[in-house]
C-alpha positions in Angstrom: 5.7 -162.5 -172.5 8.7 -163.2 -174.7 12.4 -162.5 -174.6 13.1 -159.2 -172.8 16.7 -159.0 -174.0 17.6 -156.6 -176.8 19.8 -158.0 -179.6 21.5 -156.0 -182.4 20.6 -157.5 -185.8 21.9 -155.2 -188.5 22.7 -151.5 -189.3 23.7 -149.2 -192.0 24.7 -145.6 -192.3 22.0 -143.4 -193.9 23.6 -140.0 -193.5 27.0 -138.6 -192.7 28.5 -135.1 -192.2 31.5 -133.7 -190.5 29.7 -133.4 -187.1 27.9 -136.7 -186.9 26.3 -139.6 -188.8 22.9 -141.3 -188.7 22.5 -145.0 -188.7 19.4 -147.1 -189.3 19.7 -150.1 -187.0 17.5 -153.1 -186.4 17.2 -154.9 -183.0 15.3 -157.9 -181.8 13.2 -157.1 -178.7 10.4 -159.2 -177.2 10.5 -161.6 -180.2 10.0 -158.7 -182.6 12.3 -156.7 -184.9 12.4 -153.0 -184.2 14.1 -150.3 -186.3 15.7 -147.1 -184.8 17.5 -144.2 -186.4 20.5 -143.4 -184.2 23.0 -140.5 -184.2 26.7 -141.4 -183.9 28.6 -138.5 -182.4 32.3 -138.2 -181.6 31.8 -136.9 -178.1 32.5 -133.6 -176.4 34.4 -131.9 -173.6 32.5 -129.5 -171.4 34.2 -127.4 -168.7 33.5 -124.9 -166.0 36.4 -122.4 -165.7 36.7 -120.9 -162.2 38.7 -117.7 -161.9 41.1 -116.8 -159.0 38.3 -114.6 -157.5 35.9 -117.6 -157.5 33.7 -116.5 -160.3 32.9 -118.7 -163.3 33.3 -118.1 -167.1 30.3 -119.2 -169.2 29.6 -118.3 -172.8 26.7 -116.9 -174.7 26.4 -118.1 -178.2 23.9 -118.5 -181.0 22.5 -122.0 -181.4 20.9 -122.5 -184.8 18.7 -125.4 -183.7 17.1 -123.1 -181.1 17.2 -120.0 -183.2 18.6 -117.9 -180.3 21.6 -117.3 -178.2 21.9 -119.3 -175.0 24.1 -119.2 -171.8 26.2 -122.3 -171.4 29.4 -123.8 -170.2 32.2 -123.7 -172.8 32.5 -127.0 -174.7 33.9 -128.5 -177.9 33.4 -131.5 -180.1 36.2 -134.0 -180.0 38.2 -134.4 -183.2 38.6 -138.0 -184.3 40.8 -139.9 -181.9 41.3 -136.8 -179.7 41.7 -137.1 -175.9 38.8 -135.3 -174.2 41.1 -133.3 -171.9 43.2 -132.2 -174.9 39.9 -131.0 -176.5 39.0 -129.1 -173.3 42.5 -127.5 -173.2 42.1 -126.3 -176.9 38.5 -125.1 -176.4 39.2 -123.0 -173.3 41.7 -121.0 -175.3 39.4 -120.7 -178.3 36.2 -119.8 -176.4 37.2 -118.0 -173.2 40.7 -116.9 -174.1 42.3 -118.6 -171.1 44.5 -121.5 -170.2 44.0 -123.6 -167.1 46.8 -125.2 -165.0 44.5 -127.4 -163.0 41.8 -129.7 -164.5 39.5 -131.9 -162.4 37.6 -134.6 -164.2 33.9 -134.8 -163.1 33.0 -137.9 -165.1 30.8 -138.2 -168.1 27.1 -137.7 -169.1 25.0 -139.1 -171.9 23.0 -136.0 -173.1 20.5 -137.8 -175.4 20.7 -141.6 -174.9 17.3 -142.2 -176.6 18.8 -141.5 -180.0 22.4 -140.5 -179.8 25.6 -142.2 -178.5 27.4 -138.9 -177.6 29.5 -138.9 -174.4 30.2 -135.6 -172.8 33.4 -135.4 -170.6 33.0 -132.9 -167.7 35.8 -130.9 -166.1 36.4 -128.1 -163.6 39.1 -125.8 -164.9 41.1 -123.7 -162.4 44.3 -121.6 -162.1 43.5 -119.6 -165.2 45.8 -117.4 -167.2 45.2 -115.4 -170.3 45.8 -117.2 -173.6 44.2 -117.2 -177.0 43.6 -119.4 -180.0 41.5 -118.4 -183.1 37.8 -119.1 -182.7 36.1 -121.4 -185.2 34.7 -119.4 -188.2 31.1 -120.1 -187.3 31.4 -119.1 -183.7 30.6 -115.6 -182.2 31.0 -116.1 -178.5 30.4 -113.6 -175.6 32.2 -114.6 -172.4 30.1 -114.0 -169.3 31.6 -113.9 -165.8 29.1 -115.1 -163.1 29.2 -115.8 -159.4 28.0 -119.2 -158.2 24.8 -117.6 -156.9 24.2 -115.9 -160.3 24.5 -119.3 -162.0 22.1 -120.9 -159.5 19.6 -118.1 -160.0 19.9 -118.4 -163.8 19.2 -122.2 -163.5 16.1 -121.4 -161.2 14.8 -118.7 -163.5 15.3 -120.8 -166.7 17.6 -118.3 -168.3 20.2 -121.0 -168.1 18.5 -124.1 -169.5 21.3 -125.9 -171.2 21.4 -129.5 -170.1 25.1 -130.0 -170.3 25.8 -126.9 -168.2 23.2 -127.9 -165.5 24.7 -131.4 -165.5 28.2 -130.0 -165.0 27.0 -127.7 -162.2 25.3 -130.6 -160.5 28.3 -132.8 -160.8 30.7 -130.2 -159.4 28.3 -129.5 -156.6 27.9 -133.2 -155.8 31.7 -133.5 -155.6 31.9 -130.6 -153.2 34.0 -128.6 -155.6 31.7 -125.5 -155.9 
């Protein structure tokens, strides 16, 4: 049937912007050359802030690709060379106007491995206190405080359909943290 190993042959950047780049890459697979267009992404930090009363802070914001606002966990794209936890600590101040004393890493997820190399670093943020950094110019964010049962119902009903948020919820649940 031929060689089942995949071997990288060649690649070139075909598009770049501040958020990501696209590469055209050729691989040898099963004795044939195949070409794929792949997105190179700097990665992101995604976090679930838990308040002292046990509720969680999610955000509702407009997502141009979907042409609507969605409910999701706060998150931010890593700056070049930025540590994921440092990104999370910056973003919690920008997006939910809080600071967290306790951060628990919940590992990573690959949100779209079929075409993108993005790695999302997941965290539970606790021991919150008020803080604030300027939001990015292109962000209008509504902070939503939900109980765990409200999050679970939103997932069941489909009103919370964001994959990174559902992954974060599942990971926190699997670790017994929520």
